[in-house]
C-alpha positions in Angstrom: -85.6 343.5 29.6 -84.0 341.1 32.0 -80.8 339.4 30.8 -80.4 335.7 31.2 -78.1 334.1 33.8 -74.5 334.5 32.4 -73.8 330.9 33.6 -75.6 329.7 30.5 -72.3 329.8 28.7 -70.9 327.1 31.0 -73.7 324.8 29.8 -74.1 323.0 33.1 -77.9 322.7 33.1 -79.8 319.8 31.5 -82.0 320.8 28.6 -85.4 319.2 27.8 -83.8 317.4 24.8 -81.2 315.9 27.2 -83.8 314.7 29.6 -85.8 313.1 26.8 -82.6 311.5 25.5 -81.8 310.1 28.9 -85.3 308.6 29.2 -85.0 306.9 25.8 -81.5 305.6 26.4 -82.7 304.3 29.8 -85.6 302.4 28.2 -83.2 300.9 25.6 -80.9 299.8 28.4 -83.8 298.1 30.2 -84.8 296.3 27.1 -81.3 295.1 26.5 -81.0 293.8 30.1 -84.3 292.1 29.8 -82.9 289.9 27.0 -80.2 288.8 29.4 -82.7 287.9 32.0 -84.8 285.9 29.5 -81.8 284.1 28.0 -80.4 282.9 31.3 -81.1 282.1 34.9 -82.3 285.2 36.8 -79.8 284.5 39.6 -77.0 284.3 37.0 -78.2 287.7 35.6 -77.9 289.5 39.0 -74.4 287.9 39.6 -73.4 289.1 36.1 -74.9 292.6 36.6 -73.0 293.1 39.9 -69.7 292.0 38.4 -70.2 294.3 35.4 -71.1 297.3 37.6 -68.3 296.7 40.1 -65.4 298.3 38.2 -67.4 301.1 36.6 -66.8 303.7 39.3 -63.1 303.2 39.2 -63.1 303.3 35.4 -65.2 306.4 35.3 -62.9 308.1 37.8 -59.8 307.2 35.7 -61.4 308.7 32.6 -62.7 311.9 34.3 -59.3 312.4 36.0 -58.0 313.3 32.5 -60.7 316.0 32.1 -59.6 318.4 34.9 -58.5 321.5 32.9 -61.8 322.1 31.2 -64.4 319.6 32.6 -67.2 318.7 30.2 -70.8 319.3 31.2 -72.0 316.4 33.4 -75.2 316.1 31.4 -73.3 315.5 28.2 -71.1 312.9 29.9 -74.1 311.1 31.4 -75.8 311.0 28.0 -72.8 309.6 26.3 -72.5 306.8 28.9 -76.2 306.1 28.7 -76.1 306.0 24.9 -73.4 303.4 25.0 -75.1 301.3 27.7 -78.6 301.6 26.2 -79.1 302.5 22.5 -75.8 301.3 21.2 -75.8 297.9 23.0 -79.5 297.2 22.1 -79.2 298.0 18.4 -75.8 296.3 18.0 -77.0 293.2 19.8 -80.0 292.8 17.5 -78.0 293.5 14.3 -75.2 291.2 15.4 -77.6 288.4 16.2 -79.3 288.7 12.9 -76.0 288.8 11.1 -74.8 285.7 12.8 -78.0 283.8 11.8 -77.5 285.0 8.2 -73.9 283.9 8.0 -74.8 280.5 9.4 -77.7 279.9 6.9 -76.1 281.6 3.9 -72.7 280.0 4.1 -73.8 276.8 5.8 -71.1 277.2 8.5 -71.1 275.8 12.0 -72.0 278.1 14.9 -68.4 278.6 16.0 -67.0 279.5 12.6 -69.9 281.8 11.9 -69.5 283.5 15.3 -65.8 284.1 14.6 -66.5 285.7 11.2 -69.3 287.9 12.7 -67.1 289.0 15.6 -64.1 289.9 13.3 -65.8 291.5 10.4 -69.4 292.3 11.4 -69.4 293.4 15.0 -66.7 296.1 14.7 -68.6 297.8 11.9 -72.0 297.7 13.8 -70.7 298.5 17.2 -68.3 301.3 16.3 -71.0 302.9 14.1 -73.6 302.9 17.0 -71.1 304.3 19.5 -69.8 306.9 17.0 -73.3 308.3 16.3 -73.3 310.0 19.7 -70.0 311.8 18.7 -71.5 312.9 15.5 -74.5 314.2 17.5 -72.1 316.3 19.6 -70.4 317.6 16.5 -73.8 318.7 15.1 -75.5 320.0 18.2 -72.7 320.6 20.8 -69.8 321.6 18.6 -68.6 324.2 21.1 -68.0 321.5 23.6 -65.4 319.8 21.4 -62.4 322.1 22.1 -59.7 319.6 21.3 -58.7 315.9 21.1 -59.1 315.5 24.9 -62.8 316.2 24.7 -63.2 313.7 21.9 -61.4 311.0 23.9 -63.4 311.7 27.0 -66.8 311.4 25.3 -65.6 308.4 23.3 -64.5 306.8 26.6 -67.8 307.5 28.3 -69.8 305.8 25.5 -67.3 303.0 25.3 -67.5 302.3 29.1 -71.3 302.3 29.0 -71.3 299.9 26.0 -68.7 297.6 27.7 -70.6 297.5 31.0 -73.9 296.3 29.3 -72.1 294.0 27.0 -70.2 292.4 29.9 -73.5 291.4 31.5 -74.3 289.3 28.4 -70.9 287.7 28.4 -70.9 286.9 32.1 -74.4 285.3 31.9 -73.3 283.2 28.9 -70.1 282.2 30.7 -72.1 281.0 33.7 -74.5 279.1 31.5 -71.9 277.4 29.4 -68.9 276.8 31.8 -70.1 277.6 35.3 -68.0 279.5 37.9 -64.7 278.7 36.3 -65.8 280.1 33.0 -67.2 283.2 34.6 -63.9 283.8 36.5 -61.9 283.6 33.2 -64.3 285.9 31.4 -64.2 288.4 34.2 -60.4 288.5 34.2 -60.2 288.8 30.4 -62.9 291.5 30.0 -63.2 293.2 33.4 -59.5 293.3 34.5 -57.2 292.9 31.5 -59.2 294.8 28.9 -61.7 297.2 30.6 -60.6 300.1 28.3 -60.9 298.2 25.0 -64.1 299.7 23.8 -63.1 303.2 24.9 -59.8 302.9 23.0 -61.6 301.7 19.9 -64.1 304.6 19.9 -61.4 307.1 20.8 -60.2 306.9 17.2 -63.6 308.4 16.2 -63.5 310.9 19.1 -60.1 312.4 18.1 -61.3 312.7 14.5 -64.6 314.3 15.4 -62.8 316.8 17.8 -60.4 317.7 15.0 -63.3 318.3 12.6 -65.0 320.5 15.2 -62.1 322.9 15.0 -62.0 323.1 11.2 -64.2 324.2 8.3 -64.5 322.8 4.8 -65.2 319.4 3.2 -61.9 317.9 4.4 -63.5 317.3 7.8 -65.5 314.4 6.3 -62.4 312.5 5.3 -60.9 313.0 8.7 -64.0 311.6 10.4 -64.1 308.7 7.9 -60.4 307.9 8.7 -61.1 307.9 12.4 -64.2 305.7 11.9 -62.2 303.2 9.8 -59.4 303.2 12.4 -61.8 302.4 15.2 -63.3 299.5 13.2 -59.9 298.2 12.2 -58.6 298.3 15.8 -61.8 296.6 17.0 -61.6 294.0 14.3 -57.9 293.2 15.0 -58.7 292.7 18.7 -61.7 290.4 17.9 -59.9 288.6 15.1 -56.7 287.8 17.0 -58.7 286.6 20.0 -60.9 284.4 17.8 -58.4 282.8 15.4 -55.0 282.9 17.1 -56.0 282.2 20.7 -53.9 283.3 23.7 -50.9 284.3 21.6 -53.2 286.5 19.4 -54.8 288.0 22.4 -51.4 288.9 23.8 -50.5 290.6 20.5 -53.8 292.5 20.3 -53.3 293.5 24.0 -49.9 294.9 23.2 -51.4 296.9 20.3 -54.1 298.3 22.7 -51.4 299.4 25.1 -49.5 301.2 22.4 -52.8 303.0 21.4 -53.4 303.8 25.1 -50.0 305.5 25.6 -50.4 307.4 22.3 -53.8 308.8 23.5 -52.3 309.7 26.9 -49.5 311.6 25.1 -52.2 313.4 23.0 -54.1 314.4 26.1 -50.9 315.8 27.8 -50.1 317.7 24.6 -53.6 319.1 24.5 -53.3 320.2 28.1 -50.2 322.2 27.3 -52.1 323.7 24.4 -54.9 324.9 26.6 -52.5 326.3 29.2 -50.7 328.1 26.3 -54.1 329.7 25.3 -54.6 330.9 28.9 -51.2 332.4 29.1 -51.6 334.0 25.6 -55.1 335.5 25.8 -55.9 336.2 29.5 -53.2 338.9 30.1 -55.2 341.1 27.8 -58.0 341.2 30.4 -55.8 342.6 33.2 -57.6 346.0 32.7 -60.9 344.5 33.8 -59.5 343.6 37.2 -60.7 340.0 36.7 -57.3 338.5 36.0 -53.9 339.0 37.6 -50.5 337.4 37.2 -51.4 335.3 40.3 -54.5 334.0 38.6 -52.7 333.1 35.3 -50.0 331.2 37.3 -52.8 329.4 39.2 -54.8 328.5 36.0 -51.6 327.2 34.3 -51.1 324.4 36.8 -53.2 321.5 38.0 -51.7 321.6 41.5 -52.2 325.4 41.5 -55.9 325.0 40.6 -56.3 322.3 43.3 -54.6 324.5 45.9 -56.8 327.4 44.9 -60.0 325.4 45.4 -58.6 324.1 48.7 -58.0 327.7 49.8 -61.5 328.7 48.7 -63.2 325.8 50.5 -61.2 326.2 53.7 -62.0 329.9 53.9 -65.4 330.2 52.2 -67.0 326.8 52.5 -69.0 325.3 49.7 -69.9 328.7 48.4 -66.2 329.6 48.1 -65.4 326.3 46.4 -68.2 326.7 43.9 -67.0 330.3 43.1 -63.4 329.2 42.6 -64.5 326.3 40.4 -66.7 328.5 38.3 -64.0 331.1 38.0 -61.4 328.5 36.8 -63.9 327.0 34.3 -65.0 330.4 32.9 -61.4 331.6 32.6 -60.4 328.4 30.7 -63.4 328.7 28.4 -62.4 332.3 27.7 -59.0 331.2 26.3 -60.7 328.4 24.3 -63.3 331.0 23.0 -60.4 333.1 21.5 -59.0 330.0 19.8 -62.4 329.2 18.2 -62.6 332.8 17.0 -59.1 332.8 15.5 -60.0 329.6 13.6 -63.2 331.2 12.4 -65.2 328.4 13.9 -67.6 331.0 15.4 -68.6 334.4 14.1 -68.1 337.8 15.8 -71.6 338.0 17.2 -71.2 334.6 19.0 -67.7 335.6 20.2 -69.0 338.9 21.7 -72.0 337.2 23.3 -70.0 334.4 24.9 -67.1 336.7 25.9 -69.5 339.0 27.8 -71.1 336.0 29.5 -67.8 334.5 30.5 -66.5 337.8 31.9 -69.7 338.2 33.9 -69.3 334.7 35.2 -65.8 335.5 36.3 -66.9 338.7 37.9 -69.7 337.1 39.8 -67.4 334.3 41.0 -64.7 336.7 42.2 -67.4 338.6 44.1 -68.0 335.4 46.1 -64.3 334.6 46.8 -63.6 334.4 50.6 -61.8 337.3 52.1 -58.1 336.9 52.8 -57.4 335.0 56.1 -55.8 337.3 58.7 -52.0 337.0 59.0 -50.7 334.4 61.4 -50.4 335.7 64.9 -46.9 336.3 66.3 -47.5 333.6 69.0 -48.3 331.0 66.4 -51.6 329.5 65.5 -53.4 327.3 62.9 -53.0 328.3 59.3 -55.7 326.9 57.0 -54.3 324.2 54.6 -53.5 325.5 51.2 -52.8 329.0 52.4 -50.0 330.7 54.4 -48.7 334.3 54.4 -45.9 334.4 51.9 -46.6 330.9 50.6 -45.9 330.3 47.0 -47.8 327.9 44.7 -46.3 325.7 42.0 -45.1 328.2 39.4 -43.7 330.8 41.9 -46.7 333.2 42.3 -47.7 334.1 45.8 -51.1 333.6 47.4 -53.9 334.7 47.6 -55.3 333.2 44.5 -57.9 335.8 44.4 -55.4 338.3 43.0 -54.2 341.7 44.0 -56.2 343.7 46.6 -59.0 345.7 45.1 -59.4 343.6 42.0 -62.7 341.8 42.9 -65.0 344.5 41.6 -67.3 343.8 38.7 -66.2 345.6 35.5 -68.5 346.7 32.7 -67.9 343.6 30.6 -70.3 344.8 27.9 -68.2 347.8 27.2 -64.7 346.2 27.4 -63.0 344.6 24.4 -59.5 343.0 24.2 -56.7 344.8 22.4 -56.2 344.1 18.7 -54.9 340.5 18.0 -57.0 339.0 20.8 -60.5 338.9 19.2 -62.1 338.0 16.0 -60.3 339.2 12.9 -59.3 337.8 9.6 -56.0 335.9 9.5 
């Protein structure tokens, strides 16, 4: 019986459900944008669309730069962004509009007063709920991808950026209709330049809570998620309320609050990165007997510059095949450390642990088999040395090249028969 490709454990291939989900979110996005076309001048719409799209590549790059130790599957990231830009925006827009009409009619308030009430008390509940649903979906169907708070922040930021992009189109069209070019310029500065990460920061409260719940068992997880949800709605409501009722001074206070939240989240991400490195240094030495891991590899995996230099070495000496092999090796090795953590926390059972452990070891073996051979020593008369490699060179952390490890360690072990020593697998605490 043929075994499946061991790379399944890296979850890098789109499933049928993902493809269907992307189609549905895309359709919702088109419907949402069609409202903007119908509500304003088509020329204004295309101007607004271009201005909303312009900062997205930079913002996405900034978010993904935080996700370099254990990159999330691209399909999941794309779906989170598409959910925010499509489903979340469409449903929130419809519900918010109906809520605004209800407040106007029920309370007999003017449009401006009703809009401020809806923005402060209604929109945060609706919008954070719609954005948070995709995080609950990840917890239910992709729990293994939520390995820590960084993952929760990354997914929350992706859905938030998608939501903000689509929402900005509506705001820019309205600004052009109401106040012309000057109003558009002010709106672009306030939304696109001064607060592009507002929605990602709001939803990150839910992301951190959901990621925490993914690593725990028991009913207490519900209260953690609820607390994160309330935190996201409060932060969103404070931002909208201060901007609506206090004016520029209130906006400055709300902006300061967002900056504090941003720095706290960055601190959480760096703490989480140290945690993952600690897992690599704790659990991977037990695999030295397989020949798949050496002290060189652990030093490389424990450092972002070391990982980057290793990929550079692989690309310069093995081309795209070498680069892909090194990238797969780094990801599989990192996932192996995280797998042990899930096992120790009883998040997975022994059968799942053994199955994923075997697949990850086979991924590492297959990747090492495709590592480029060592470059020849530099000739006595001088010559070109490929960037990222040099005889006797030492990477950050003090371990010498080559990153591939000691000679003779690239063979494929019998991963199915090997088990780590006691204390490194699934066992009761």
